[in-house]
C-alpha positions in Angstrom: -26.9 79.9 123.6 -28.7 83.2 124.1 -31.9 83.3 126.0 -30.7 81.1 128.9 -31.7 83.6 131.5 -35.2 83.9 130.0 -35.7 80.2 129.7 -34.4 79.7 133.2 -36.9 82.2 134.6 -39.7 80.4 132.7 -38.8 77.0 134.2 -38.5 78.5 137.7 -42.0 80.0 137.3 -43.3 76.6 136.1 -41.7 74.8 139.1 -43.3 77.3 141.5 -46.7 77.0 139.8 -46.5 73.2 139.8 -45.6 73.1 143.5 -48.5 75.5 144.4 -50.9 73.4 142.3 -49.8 70.4 144.4 -50.4 72.3 147.6 -46.7 72.4 148.3 -44.3 75.2 149.3 -42.3 76.1 146.2 -39.2 76.2 148.3 -39.6 72.4 148.8 -38.6 71.8 145.2 -35.0 72.5 144.0 -34.1 72.9 140.3 -31.0 71.4 138.9 -29.9 72.9 135.6 -28.5 70.0 133.6 -25.5 71.4 131.8 -24.1 68.3 130.1 -22.4 69.0 126.8 -22.8 72.7 127.4 -19.7 75.0 127.6 -18.7 76.8 130.8 -19.9 80.0 129.3 -23.5 78.7 129.3 -23.2 77.8 132.9 -21.8 81.2 133.7 -24.9 82.7 132.0 -27.3 80.6 134.1 -25.2 81.4 137.2 -25.4 85.1 136.5 -29.2 84.7 136.3 -29.2 83.2 139.8 -28.9 79.5 139.2 -26.6 77.7 141.6 -27.3 73.9 141.2 -25.9 72.3 138.1 -26.0 68.6 137.0 -23.5 66.7 135.0 -23.7 63.2 133.5 -20.1 62.4 132.8 -17.3 62.3 135.3 -14.6 63.8 133.2 -16.9 66.6 132.0 -17.9 67.4 135.6 -14.3 67.5 136.7 -13.3 69.8 133.8 -16.1 72.2 134.4 -15.8 72.3 138.2 -12.2 73.2 137.8 -12.8 75.8 135.1 -15.6 77.4 137.2 -13.8 77.2 140.5 -14.1 81.0 140.9 -17.8 80.6 141.4 -17.5 79.7 145.0 -21.2 78.9 145.8 -21.9 76.8 142.7 -23.2 73.3 143.6 -22.4 70.3 141.4 -24.7 67.3 141.2 -23.6 64.1 139.4 -26.7 62.6 137.8 -25.3 60.1 135.2 -24.3 56.5 135.5 -21.0 56.3 137.4 -18.4 53.6 137.2 -16.3 53.0 140.3 -13.1 53.9 138.5 -14.4 57.4 137.9 -15.4 58.0 141.5 -12.0 59.7 142.0 -13.1 62.5 139.7 -16.5 63.0 141.2 -16.1 62.6 144.9 -13.9 65.6 145.5 -16.1 67.9 143.4 -19.8 67.0 143.6 -22.1 67.9 146.5 -24.5 65.1 145.6 -24.3 61.9 143.6 -27.8 60.9 142.4 -26.9 57.5 140.9 -25.5 55.1 143.5 -26.6 51.6 142.5 -24.2 49.2 144.1 -22.2 48.6 147.3 -19.0 48.6 145.3 -19.7 52.1 144.0 -20.6 53.3 147.4 -17.4 51.9 148.8 -15.2 53.7 146.3 -17.1 57.0 146.7 -16.7 56.8 150.4 -13.0 56.1 150.1 -12.5 59.0 147.7 -14.6 61.3 149.9 -12.5 60.4 152.9 -9.3 61.2 151.0 -10.7 64.6 150.1 -11.7 65.2 153.7 -15.4 65.7 153.0 -18.8 64.0 153.3 -20.6 63.3 150.1 -24.4 63.3 149.9 -25.8 60.4 147.8 -29.1 59.2 146.4 -29.9 55.6 145.5 -31.0 55.1 141.9 -34.0 52.8 141.5 -35.0 51.4 138.1 -38.7 51.6 138.9 -39.8 50.9 135.3 -37.6 47.9 134.9 -36.2 49.0 131.5 -33.2 46.9 130.7 -31.3 49.8 129.2 -31.5 51.8 132.3 -29.3 51.7 135.4 -30.4 51.5 139.0 -31.4 48.8 141.4 -34.7 47.0 141.6 -37.0 47.8 144.4 -36.3 44.5 146.2 -32.6 45.5 146.6 -33.3 48.9 148.2 -33.1 47.9 151.8 -29.8 46.1 151.3 -28.2 48.9 149.3 -29.4 51.6 151.8 -27.8 49.6 154.6 -24.6 49.2 152.7 -24.3 52.9 151.9 -25.0 53.8 155.5 -22.1 51.7 156.6 -19.7 54.4 155.3 -19.3 57.5 157.6 -18.3 59.7 154.7 -21.5 59.1 152.8 -24.9 60.7 153.7 -27.9 59.0 152.2 -30.4 61.7 151.3 -33.0 59.9 149.2 -33.9 58.2 146.0 -33.7 58.9 142.3 -35.3 57.5 139.2 -35.7 58.1 135.4 -39.1 57.1 133.8 -39.7 55.9 130.2 -39.8 58.8 127.8 -42.9 60.2 126.1 -45.8 59.0 128.3 -46.8 61.2 131.2 -49.3 58.6 132.6 -46.4 56.0 132.8 -44.1 58.6 134.2 -46.7 59.5 136.9 -46.9 55.8 137.9 -43.1 55.6 138.1 -42.9 58.8 140.2 -45.7 57.7 142.6 -44.0 54.3 143.0 -40.7 55.9 144.0 -42.5 58.1 146.5 -44.2 54.9 147.9 -40.8 53.2 148.1 -39.5 56.2 150.1 -42.4 55.8 152.5 -41.6 52.1 152.9 -38.0 52.8 153.9 -38.5 55.5 156.5 -40.3 58.3 154.8 -39.3 61.9 154.3 -37.7 62.1 157.8 -35.1 59.4 156.8 -35.0 60.0 153.0 -35.9 63.6 152.4 -35.0 63.8 148.7 -36.8 62.5 145.7 -34.9 63.3 142.5 -37.3 62.8 139.6 -38.6 64.7 136.7 -36.8 66.3 133.7 -37.7 68.8 130.9 -40.7 66.9 129.6 -42.3 65.7 132.9 -41.0 67.7 135.8 -44.5 69.1 136.6 -45.9 65.6 136.8 -42.9 64.7 139.1 -43.6 67.7 141.4 -47.3 66.6 141.7 -46.0 63.2 142.8 -43.6 64.6 145.4 -40.3 65.4 143.7 -38.0 67.6 145.8 -35.4 67.8 143.0 -36.1 68.2 139.3 -33.4 67.9 136.7 -34.0 70.2 133.7 -31.5 70.7 130.9 -32.9 71.2 127.3 -35.7 73.5 128.5 -33.0 75.8 130.0 -30.0 75.5 127.8 -31.6 74.6 124.5 -30.8 71.6 122.3 -27.4 70.0 122.7 -25.2 69.6 119.7 
């Protein structure tokens, strides 16, 4: 677990460098440290090094860690995994942003749970740009309908789009990222959908070049998961 602060600093520097190389303000890209399967102590180490945004993939794990780290008052939780409607009750009171809304039924349940918690929940719509059958997310042709459905709920604030490309091929990843940016432009542009959540440990620099505003990096910060 040691070395988290050093690896975090390295990733932060690479994010800044990639943003500058793309002619962008480094402050326009936010880094989420993906802490799935990592103990609370690892999150505390990253927090002590200045990291505030953390991403979790599993609802019960997010709930347990958010409760265990409740003393860190300015920590910000992002839910970045596939979410079933029956787990919305765990996520809606704790996460600042849910990146993986992919159905009207999930949006409805998140909205209901956010209302019960007396808060507004920021959400991103997940698009399966690559069309891989094993991946979650809507297809591009469904985007207008899903965006309209989410906007019908006053306790949800649609902030943008999210995608996960196929692994291992940066050229394919670049095409996926550029397609998501194009979809954002077709549905109102940055003024309406300011966030593009795309890019992980192996491809976040490519994502930043394509316009990512949020990158989700886990292994490169925390090391290999057991």
